[in-house]
C-alpha positions in Angstrom: 0.0 0.0 0.0 1.4 3.4 -1.0 1.1 6.2 1.5 1.0 9.7 0.0 2.9 12.3 1.8 0.7 15.1 2.9 1.8 18.7 2.2 2.5 20.6 5.4 -0.3 23.1 5.9 1.0 26.7 6.1 0.0 28.5 9.3 -2.1 31.6 8.6 -0.4 34.7 10.0 -3.0 37.2 11.0 -2.0 40.9 11.1 -3.8 43.9 12.6 -2.8 47.3 11.1 -3.6 50.3 13.2 -3.1 53.6 11.2 -2.9 57.0 12.9 -5.6 59.5 11.9 -3.2 62.4 11.7 -2.3 63.2 8.1 -1.8 61.2 4.9 1.8 59.9 5.4 1.0 57.3 8.0 -1.5 55.6 5.7 1.0 55.7 2.8 3.7 54.0 4.9 1.3 51.3 6.2 0.1 50.7 2.6 3.7 50.0 1.6 4.0 47.5 4.5 0.8 45.7 3.5 2.1 45.4 -0.1 5.3 44.0 1.3 3.4 41.5 3.4 1.7 40.4 0.2 5.1 39.7 -1.4 6.7 37.9 1.5 3.9 35.9 3.1 2.0 33.1 1.4 -0.8 32.5 3.9 -2.1 35.6 5.8 -5.0 37.7 6.8 -5.1 41.5 7.5 -7.5 43.6 9.5 -7.1 47.4 9.0 -8.2 49.9 11.6 -8.4 53.6 10.8 -10.9 56.4 10.3 -9.7 59.4 8.2 -8.1 57.5 5.3 -9.9 54.2 5.4 -11.7 54.8 2.1 -8.3 55.3 0.3 -7.0 52.0 1.8 -10.2 50.2 0.8 -9.9 51.6 -2.7 -6.4 50.1 -2.9 -7.0 46.7 -1.6 -10.8 46.2 -2.3 -12.3 43.1 -0.7 -9.0 41.4 0.0 -8.9 42.4 3.7 -11.2 43.3 6.6 -11.7 46.9 7.6 -12.9 48.6 10.8 -13.6 52.3 11.0 -12.4 53.7 14.3 -10.8 57.1 15.3 -7.4 56.5 16.8 -7.6 59.1 19.5 -5.0 61.8 18.6 -5.9 64.8 16.5 -4.0 67.8 15.4 -5.8 71.1 14.7 -5.1 74.0 12.2 -5.9 77.7 12.3 -7.8 79.4 9.5 -4.4 80.6 8.3 -3.3 76.9 7.8 -0.8 77.0 10.6 -0.7 74.5 13.4 -3.0 75.3 16.4 -1.0 74.4 19.6 -3.7 75.5 22.1 -6.6 73.6 20.5 -4.4 70.5 19.9 -3.2 70.5 23.6 -6.8 71.0 24.8 -8.0 68.0 22.8 -5.1 65.9 23.9 -6.3 66.2 27.5 -9.0 63.8 26.6 -6.5 61.2 25.4 -6.0 59.5 28.8 -9.8 58.7 28.8 -10.1 57.8 25.1 -7.0 55.6 25.1 -8.9 52.9 27.0 -11.5 52.6 24.2 -9.0 50.4 22.4 -9.8 47.6 24.8 -13.3 47.5 23.3 -11.6 45.9 20.3 -10.4 42.8 22.3 -13.0 40.6 20.8 -12.4 41.8 17.3 -8.6 41.4 17.5 -8.5 38.2 19.5 -7.0 35.3 17.5 -4.7 37.6 15.5 -0.9 37.2 15.8 0.8 40.6 15.1 -0.1 44.3 15.5 1.7 46.9 13.4 1.1 50.6 13.9 2.3 53.9 12.4 1.7 55.3 15.0 -1.1 54.5 17.5 0.5 54.0 20.9 -2.3 52.3 22.7 -2.3 49.6 20.1 0.8 48.3 21.9 -1.2 48.2 25.1 -3.8 46.1 23.4 -1.0 43.8 22.0 0.4 43.3 25.5 -3.1 42.5 26.9 -3.7 39.9 24.2 -0.1 38.6 24.2 0.5 39.5 20.5 3.7 40.7 18.9 3.7 44.4 18.2 5.7 46.7 15.9 5.9 50.4 15.9 6.8 52.5 12.8 7.5 56.2 13.4 9.9 59.1 12.7 8.7 60.8 15.8 6.7 59.7 18.9 3.7 61.4 20.3 5.3 61.8 23.7 8.1 63.8 22.0 5.7 65.8 19.9 3.5 66.9 22.9 6.5 67.6 25.0 7.8 69.9 22.2 4.5 71.8 22.1 4.7 72.1 26.0 1.7 70.0 26.9 1.3 70.8 30.6 0.4 67.4 32.2 3.8 65.7 32.5 2.2 62.7 34.2 0.1 62.0 31.0 3.3 62.3 28.9 5.1 59.9 31.1 2.2 57.4 30.7 2.2 57.9 26.9 6.0 57.2 26.8 5.5 54.1 28.8 2.8 52.8 26.4 4.8 53.7 23.3 7.8 51.7 24.6 5.6 48.5 25.0 6.1 47.8 21.3 8.4 44.8 20.8 10.4 46.6 18.1 10.4 50.2 17.0 11.3 51.0 13.4 12.9 54.4 12.7 13.5 55.8 9.2 16.0 58.6 8.4 15.3 62.1 9.8 14.2 60.8 13.2 15.1 63.5 15.8 17.9 62.6 18.2 15.7 63.5 21.2 13.2 60.8 20.0 15.9 58.1 19.7 17.2 58.9 23.2 13.8 58.3 24.8 13.3 54.9 23.3 14.7 51.5 24.6 17.9 51.0 22.6 17.4 47.2 22.3 14.0 47.8 20.6 15.2 50.3 18.0 15.7 49.1 14.4 16.9 51.8 11.9 15.5 51.4 8.4 15.4 53.2 5.1 12.6 55.5 3.9 9.2 53.9 3.2 7.8 55.1 -0.1 5.9 53.7 -3.0 8.7 54.4 -5.5 8.0 53.7 -9.1 11.1 53.3 -11.4 9.5 53.9 -14.8 10.9 56.6 -16.9 8.8 59.7 -17.7 9.0 61.4 -21.0 7.8 65.0 -21.0 5.7 66.2 -23.9 6.6 69.8 -23.2 10.2 71.1 -23.2 9.5 73.6 -20.4 10.5 72.6 -16.8 7.6 71.3 -14.7 7.1 72.8 -11.2 4.8 70.8 -9.0 3.1 72.9 -6.2 1.7 70.6 -3.6 -0.7 71.4 -0.8 -1.0 68.8 2.0 -4.1 67.0 3.4 -4.7 69.7 6.0 -4.5 72.5 3.4 -1.6 74.3 5.1 -0.6 76.1 1.8 -4.1 76.9 0.5 -4.0 80.6 1.2 -0.4 81.0 0.0 -1.2 79.2 -3.3 -4.4 81.2 -3.8 -2.6 84.6 -3.6 0.2 83.4 -5.9 -1.9 82.1 -8.8 -2.2 85.3 -10.7 1.6 85.7 -10.6 2.2 82.1 -11.7 -0.1 82.6 -14.6 2.2 85.3 -16.0 5.3 83.1 -15.7 5.7 81.4 -19.1 9.1 79.9 -18.3 7.5 76.8 -16.6 4.6 74.5 -16.7 3.0 74.4 -13.2 1.1 71.4 -11.8 -1.2 72.5 -9.0 -3.7 70.6 -6.9 -7.1 72.3 -7.0 -9.1 70.3 -4.4 -8.7 73.0 -1.7 -9.0 76.0 -4.0 -12.0 78.3 -4.3 -14.3 78.2 -7.3 -12.7 81.4 -8.6 -9.2 80.0 -8.2 -10.1 76.8 -10.0 -11.5 78.8 -12.9 -8.2 80.7 -13.1 -6.2 77.5 -13.1 -8.4 75.8 -15.8 -8.2 78.9 -18.0 -4.4 79.2 -17.8 -2.1 78.0 -20.5 0.8 77.2 -18.2 -1.1 75.6 -15.3 -2.2 72.0 -15.2 -4.9 71.3 -12.6 -4.5 68.1 -10.5 -7.4 66.7 -8.6 -7.1 64.6 -5.4 -4.3 64.1 -2.8 -3.3 60.7 -4.3 -3.0 62.2 -7.8 -0.8 65.1 -6.6 1.7 62.7 -5.0 1.9 60.7 -8.1 3.1 63.8 -10.0 6.3 64.0 -8.1 8.1 61.7 -10.6 7.0 63.9 -13.5 8.2 67.2 -12.0 11.5 68.9 -12.4 11.1 70.9 -9.2 8.7 70.5 -6.2 7.3 73.2 -3.9 5.5 71.8 -0.8 5.1 71.8 2.9 8.0 70.1 4.7 6.1 67.0 5.7 7.9 63.7 6.2 6.2 61.8 3.4 6.7 64.6 0.8 10.3 65.0 1.8 10.9 61.2 1.6 9.6 61.0 -2.0 11.5 64.1 -3.1 14.7 62.6 -1.7 14.1 59.1 -3.2 13.2 60.6 -6.6 16.1 63.1 -6.3 13.9 66.1 -7.0 15.2 69.6 -6.2 12.6 71.1 -3.9 11.7 74.1 -1.9 9.9 73.2 1.4 7.5 75.5 3.3 7.9 75.6 7.1 4.8 75.5 9.3 4.6 77.8 12.3 4.5 76.0 15.7 4.8 72.5 14.3 7.9 70.7 15.8 7.8 67.8 13.3 8.1 70.2 10.3 10.8 72.2 12.2 12.9 69.1 12.7 12.4 67.9 9.1 13.6 71.2 7.7 16.5 71.5 10.1 18.0 68.3 8.7 17.1 69.4 5.1 19.0 72.6 5.5 21.9 71.1 7.4 22.6 68.6 4.7 21.6 71.1 1.9 19.1 68.7 0.4 16.5 71.4 -0.4 15.6 75.0 -0.2 13.1 77.0 2.0 10.1 78.9 0.7 9.1 81.4 3.4 5.8 83.2 3.9 7.3 86.3 2.2 8.2 84.3 -0.9 4.6 83.7 -1.9 2.4 86.2 -3.9 4.3 88.9 -5.8 7.7 87.5 -4.8 7.1 84.0 -6.0 8.6 84.2 -9.5 11.8 85.8 -8.1 12.1 83.1 -5.5 12.1 80.4 -8.2 14.7 82.3 -10.3 17.0 82.6 -7.2 16.5 78.9 -6.4 17.6 77.9 -9.9 20.6 80.2 -10.1 22.0 79.8 -6.6 20.7 76.6 -4.9 19.6 74.0 -7.4 23.1 72.8 -8.5 24.3 72.1 -4.9 21.1 70.4 -4.0 21.2 68.1 -7.0 24.8 67.2 -6.1 23.8 66.3 -2.6 20.7 64.3 -3.6 23.0 62.1 -5.7 25.6 61.9 -3.0 23.3 60.7 -0.2 21.5 58.2 -2.4 18.6 57.4 0.0 16.9 54.1 -0.4 13.1 53.4 -0.2 13.0 49.8 0.9 12.1 50.4 4.6 8.8 48.4 4.2 10.8 45.4 3.0 13.2 45.6 5.9 10.3 45.7 8.4 8.6 42.6 7.0 11.9 40.8 6.8 12.4 41.4 10.5 8.9 40.2 11.4 9.5 37.0 9.4 12.7 36.3 11.3 10.9 37.0 14.7 8.2 34.4 14.0 10.7 32.0 12.5 9.4 32.0 8.9 
């Protein structure tokens, strides 16, 4: 009698992905990690928990995974001017110590899973500890550092927040993580990785010989007012083709863009990010995700600071120290905009291009993360 050898059944590895509800970059990084899980794991399930960007995630992965809509407790506020509102943000964060325990309502939903990954919901690591799951943090700054920098008054709450953040089994840090952040993390848990971006390597051939300048607003519309007052001056500048996101613009501004020969309207946040590879130069807020993509694609860029925001301040401090980009200040918008571009091209661009090639940043951070997880669970 012949006995057939049975194939060893692969264990299903079940991931829970908690995505911060602050901004767009957290979702982009986690999306890269999910795509890397798809490449490196054969038998797996994924549950994605988020509120503000869940529809974008669902659009990407369709019915492949489970989704749960839940606000992840920390929110940043802006003033009408587009600048970061410290007082309102600190006032709302006072409720965090109560809201953080809401995560335990998910115990039944998450029970039976194996791994929690978050960029960056601290209380997710509390839940992982409660359910005895492995947990992985991904961040270039921690919330305890952030709220300490904006002088949140309750040091006891910040101490508790630090304690919860440090419960993660491993903490992945990409380039540009502030030194103060690194010093406050358990050294044995830190894993330094490369940038996490959705880099596409295809060549792009321009139809027009004029240089393309991409002007990007971010998800919180920080540059909306600056772009609005600059449009009439951009329209007169025939040296370039300008790509501009129009989602946050007024009806009047949209009409101006659509009726301009040298301005190409771009709709949607996802679409505006996809234009970075096509641009010769980028002008944008100095957010981490935008900076990451400009460095990976080696695009000379001018980055806008954001008043009162410590993350943006730290990002631009490193950019200027390493001479990897220029600054576009508040006074550079409006009537001074065209002169600022000319100055950038004459006096800054060459050095920036040289340094972009010299540093040669890599974008395989998501691959490094998933490789580490596989080793940890002996796969």
